[in-house]
RODO-2510 file (C-alpha; in nm, 4 decimals, decimal comma):
residues 232
     n   res          X          Y          Z
     1     x   -14,7525    -1,4749   -22,2358
     2     x   -14,4409    -1,4462   -22,0197
     3     x   -14,5995    -1,1605   -21,8261
     4     x   -14,9085    -1,3724   -21,7580
     5     x   -14,6936    -1,6549   -21,6209
     6     x   -14,5051    -1,4076   -21,4018
     7     x   -14,8302    -1,2651   -21,2659
     8     x   -14,9719    -1,6108   -21,1875
     9     x   -14,6498    -1,7183   -21,0187
    10     x   -14,6464    -1,4012   -20,8077
    11     x   -15,0045    -1,4561   -20,6940
    12     x   -14,9374    -1,8194   -20,6036
    13     x   -14,6358    -1,7203   -20,3969
    14     x   -14,8352    -1,4563   -20,2092
    15     x   -15,1196    -1,6981   -20,1355
    16     x   -14,8780    -1,9562   -19,9959
    17     x   -14,7078    -1,7140   -19,7574
    18     x   -14,7940    -1,6204   -19,4013
    19     x   -14,8301    -1,2558   -19,3022
    20     x   -14,4820    -1,2638   -19,1492
    21     x   -14,3281    -1,4061   -19,4668
    22     x   -14,5017    -1,1455   -19,6809
    23     x   -14,3289    -0,8739   -19,4823
    24     x   -13,9876    -1,0190   -19,5704
    25     x   -14,0359    -1,1213   -19,9345
    26     x   -13,9241    -0,8701   -20,1956
    27     x   -14,0766    -0,9498   -20,5358
    28     x   -14,0892    -0,7414   -20,8488
    29     x   -14,4659    -0,7708   -20,8781
    30     x   -14,6387    -0,6289   -21,1842
    31     x   -14,8902    -0,4800   -20,9402
    32     x   -14,8720    -0,2953   -20,6100
    33     x   -15,0322    -0,3967   -20,2818
    34     x   -15,0485    -0,1266   -20,0144
    35     x   -15,0074    -0,2818   -19,6707
    36     x   -15,0913     0,0316   -19,4743
    37     x   -15,4520     0,1538   -19,4340
    38     x   -15,5578     0,4615   -19,6238
    39     x   -15,5213     0,7970   -19,4514
    40     x   -15,8339     0,9089   -19,2565
    41     x   -16,0086     1,2234   -19,3804
    42     x   -16,1247     1,4693   -19,1157
    43     x   -16,4905     1,5747   -19,1213
    44     x   -16,5764     1,7642   -18,8033
    45     x   -16,4788     2,0020   -18,6557
    46     x   -16,3847     2,1421   -18,9934
    47     x   -16,0784     2,3583   -19,0497
    48     x   -16,0885     2,7088   -18,8914
    49     x   -16,4267     2,6437   -18,7292
    50     x   -16,5351     2,8553   -18,4311
    51     x   -16,7251     2,6367   -18,1810
    52     x   -16,9592     2,7451   -17,9048
    53     x   -17,0169     2,3832   -17,8006
    54     x   -16,7380     2,2594   -17,5718
    55     x   -16,8495     1,8973   -17,5393
    56     x   -16,7467     1,8349   -17,8972
    57     x   -16,7854     1,5211   -18,1093
    58     x   -16,4980     1,4667   -18,3519
    59     x   -16,5646     1,2723   -18,6714
    60     x   -16,3522     1,1443   -18,9592
    61     x   -16,3960     0,9260   -19,2663
    62     x   -16,3161     0,5562   -19,2278
    63     x   -15,9914     0,4177   -19,3683
    64     x   -15,9667     0,1099   -19,5901
    65     x   -15,7275    -0,1843   -19,5807
    66     x   -15,6424    -0,3724   -19,9006
    67     x   -15,5642    -0,6720   -19,6767
    68     x   -15,9142    -0,6414   -19,5244
    69     x   -15,7699    -0,6144   -19,1737
    70     x   -15,9758    -0,4514   -18,8991
    71     x   -15,8798    -0,0893   -18,8360
    72     x   -15,8530     0,1305   -18,5260
    73     x   -15,7668     0,4991   -18,5022
    74     x   -15,5432     0,7225   -18,2944
    75     x   -15,6752     1,0766   -18,2501
    76     x   -15,4540     1,3541   -18,1153
    77     x   -15,5605     1,7044   -18,0096
    78     x   -15,2876     1,9572   -17,9346
    79     x   -15,2395     2,3236   -17,8550
    80     x   -14,9852     2,3684   -18,1367
    81     x   -14,9556     2,2535   -18,4964
    82     x   -14,6321     2,0650   -18,4237
    83     x   -14,8128     1,8536   -18,1627
    84     x   -14,5383     1,9131   -17,9084
    85     x   -14,8097     1,9743   -17,6464
    86     x   -15,0729     1,7022   -17,6911
    87     x   -15,3797     1,7677   -17,4753
    88     x   -15,5799     1,4569   -17,5690
    89     x   -15,4714     1,1296   -17,7250
    90     x   -15,6768     0,8128   -17,7445
    91     x   -15,7388     0,5028   -17,9549
    92     x   -16,0806     0,3978   -18,0803
    93     x   -16,2322     0,1520   -18,3249
    94     x   -16,5028     0,4068   -18,4133
    95     x   -16,4863     0,7054   -18,6475
    96     x   -16,6256     0,9424   -18,3852
    97     x   -16,4973     1,0474   -18,0437
    98     x   -16,6160     1,3136   -17,7973
    99     x   -16,3978     1,5404   -17,5846
   100     x   -16,4803     1,8068   -17,3266
   101     x   -16,2819     2,1160   -17,4278
   102     x   -16,1829     2,4438   -17,2645
   103     x   -16,3342     2,7809   -17,3486
   104     x   -16,1419     3,0404   -17,5488
   105     x   -15,8802     2,7941   -17,6780
   106     x   -15,7190     2,7176   -18,0134
   107     x   -15,6923     2,3461   -18,0905
   108     x   -15,5231     2,1362   -18,3562
   109     x   -15,6267     1,7795   -18,4338
   110     x   -15,5279     1,4851   -18,6525
   111     x   -15,6005     1,1137   -18,6883
   112     x   -15,4106     0,8093   -18,8148
   113     x   -15,5262     0,4529   -18,8846
   114     x   -15,3691     0,1339   -18,7445
   115     x   -15,4775    -0,2139   -18,8537
   116     x   -15,4718    -0,5379   -18,6547
   117     x   -15,1310    -0,6341   -18,7992
   118     x   -14,9727    -0,3087   -18,6846
   119     x   -14,9600    -0,1394   -19,0252
   120     x   -15,0173     0,2345   -18,9871
   121     x   -15,1228     0,5123   -19,2185
   122     x   -14,9618     0,8514   -19,2078
   123     x   -15,1460     1,1166   -19,0077
   124     x   -15,4337     1,2995   -19,1696
   125     x   -15,4207     1,6665   -19,2535
   126     x   -15,4078     1,8899   -18,9470
   127     x   -15,7230     2,0922   -18,8804
   128     x   -15,7406     2,3835   -18,6400
   129     x   -16,0494     2,5207   -18,4660
   130     x   -16,1369     2,7615   -18,1860
   131     x   -16,3711     2,7610   -17,8886
   132     x   -16,5603     3,0745   -17,7913
   133     x   -16,4399     3,2460   -17,4705
   134     x   -16,7956     3,3107   -17,3498
   135     x   -17,0222     3,0067   -17,3589
   136     x   -17,3293     3,1979   -17,2378
   137     x   -17,3283     3,4588   -17,5129
   138     x   -17,4989     3,2274   -17,7583
   139     x   -17,6940     2,9038   -17,7416
   140     x   -17,6166     2,6686   -18,0269
   141     x   -17,9083     2,5567   -18,2465
   142     x   -18,1048     2,2506   -18,1499
   143     x   -18,0036     1,9306   -18,3283
   144     x   -18,1932     1,8934   -18,6596
   145     x   -18,4847     1,6484   -18,6517
   146     x   -18,5750     1,4256   -18,9470
   147     x   -18,9164     1,4648   -19,1145
   148     x   -18,8904     1,2712   -19,4411
   149     x   -18,7906     1,0297   -19,5747
   150     x   -18,8077     0,8702   -19,2326
   151     x   -18,5124     0,6671   -19,1072
   152     x   -18,4737     0,3473   -19,3120
   153     x   -18,7740     0,4236   -19,5336
   154     x   -18,8153     0,2922   -19,8886
   155     x   -18,9030     0,5437   -20,1601
   156     x   -18,9886     0,4910   -20,5256
   157     x   -18,9404     0,8402   -20,6654
   158     x   -18,6446     0,9329   -20,8858
   159     x   -18,6466     1,2754   -20,7212
   160     x   -18,6684     1,2690   -20,3426
   161     x   -18,7344     1,5655   -20,1166
   162     x   -18,5309     1,5694   -19,7984
   163     x   -18,7159     1,7430   -19,5163
   164     x   -18,6119     1,8282   -19,1604
   165     x   -18,6828     2,0668   -18,8756
   166     x   -18,4438     2,2726   -18,6639
   167     x   -18,4915     2,5525   -18,4119
   168     x   -18,2748     2,7936   -18,2167
   169     x   -18,3512     2,8862   -17,8535
   170     x   -18,2210     3,2397   -17,9103
   171     x   -18,4373     3,2874   -18,2168
   172     x   -18,1302     3,3315   -18,4361
   173     x   -18,1727     3,2801   -18,8123
   174     x   -18,0407     2,9440   -18,9309
   175     x   -17,8580     2,8193   -19,2377
   176     x   -17,8059     2,4542   -19,3227
   177     x   -17,5310     2,2425   -19,4741
   178     x   -17,6628     1,9179   -19,6205
   179     x   -17,4470     1,6086   -19,6568
   180     x   -17,5847     1,3500   -19,8998
   181     x   -17,4697     1,0486   -20,1006
   182     x   -17,4205     0,6743   -20,1189
   183     x   -17,1234     0,6696   -19,8798
   184     x   -17,1488     0,6701   -19,5005
   185     x   -17,0724     0,9257   -19,3706
   186     x   -17,2046     1,1291   -19,6660
   187     x   -17,0149     1,4117   -19,8318
   188     x   -17,1107     1,7793   -19,8414
   189     x   -17,3837     1,8227   -20,1025
   190     x   -17,5202     2,1744   -20,0463
   191     x   -17,4299     2,4501   -19,8029
   192     x   -17,5801     2,7664   -19,6554
   193     x   -17,9377     2,6689   -19,7420
   194     x   -18,2088     2,8661   -19,5613
   195     x   -18,4942     2,6261   -19,6423
   196     x   -18,5554     2,3061   -19,4462
   197     x   -18,6185     2,0999   -19,7590
   198     x   -18,3938     1,9928   -20,0445
   199     x   -18,4746     1,7918   -20,3584
   200     x   -18,2156     1,5335   -20,4679
   201     x   -18,1919     1,2982   -20,7647
   202     x   -18,1948     0,9282   -20,6733
   203     x   -18,1609     0,5964   -20,8561
   204     x   -18,3431     0,2690   -20,7989
   205     x   -18,2154    -0,0059   -20,5662
   206     x   -17,9674     0,2088   -20,3777
   207     x   -17,9169     0,3207   -20,0183
   208     x   -17,8614     0,6908   -19,9573
   209     x   -17,7231     0,8593   -19,6465
   210     x   -17,7797     1,2183   -19,5375
   211     x   -17,7318     1,4533   -19,2466
   212     x   -17,7994     1,8202   -19,1750
   213     x   -17,5776     2,0718   -18,9967
   214     x   -17,7602     2,3758   -18,8536
   215     x   -17,5676     2,7043   -18,8186
   216     x   -17,6801     3,0272   -18,6535
   217     x   -17,5462     3,3757   -18,7297
   218     x   -17,3194     3,3712   -18,4227
   219     x   -17,1142     3,0728   -18,5413
   220     x   -17,3060     2,8241   -18,3297
   221     x   -17,3288     2,4830   -18,4960
   222     x   -17,5343     2,1690   -18,4343
   223     x   -17,4591     1,8551   -18,6350
   224     x   -17,7432     1,6104   -18,6917
   225     x   -17,7013     1,2340   -18,6975
   226     x   -17,6654     1,0378   -19,0206
   227     x   -18,0008     0,9232   -19,1617
   228     x   -18,0624     0,6817   -19,4463
   229     x   -18,3302     0,5622   -19,6858
   230     x   -18,3475     0,3116   -19,9712
   231     x   -18,4900     0,3449   -20,3207
   232     x   -18,7022     0,0770   -20,4872
***
């Protein structure tokens, strides 16, 4: 019973405090509130990727704030893993950002989250990637195009077939990585598929997100947009 009283008293004190007072109060709470946003998780370009596309779109997973504050991100791209030579640095409220990169260069990148109150996460893991020295040697695949389920469609099946189309101007053979799930952006579900269809199990009254990444045999990559559909 004493613990219950302590918990209730702690909650009442927190609710009666301003943000500034919360920063100064030190209470031995029986629970832990994390003020800083969660650390962003890098998605693309993935670690050790070789890119033939130099106008590259960077993407990372959104952070969360237990205080429900709005979150922005700082992305840094450097020529070394110590980030002593930062080539690009910018702030954005989105989880994607495009940069025009140089050919034949090794890059390192990381992201951190900052909320509206100034609380910051630590930096994400550092990913490295490379750009091809000769852009004209290979043309990257064309961006995958959705076939079914169409964007925002409602489906009633418990097993849904994802279908898309992708081509390569050079005629190179293509493999596909499929990202699928209830979170947006979706997580990697299947990789190195040579077919342009994939059957997935679904449940009723849920929204699913998916995207396709097309890869040729010369390390050219094209990432499709995130699509979604809902089950009935």
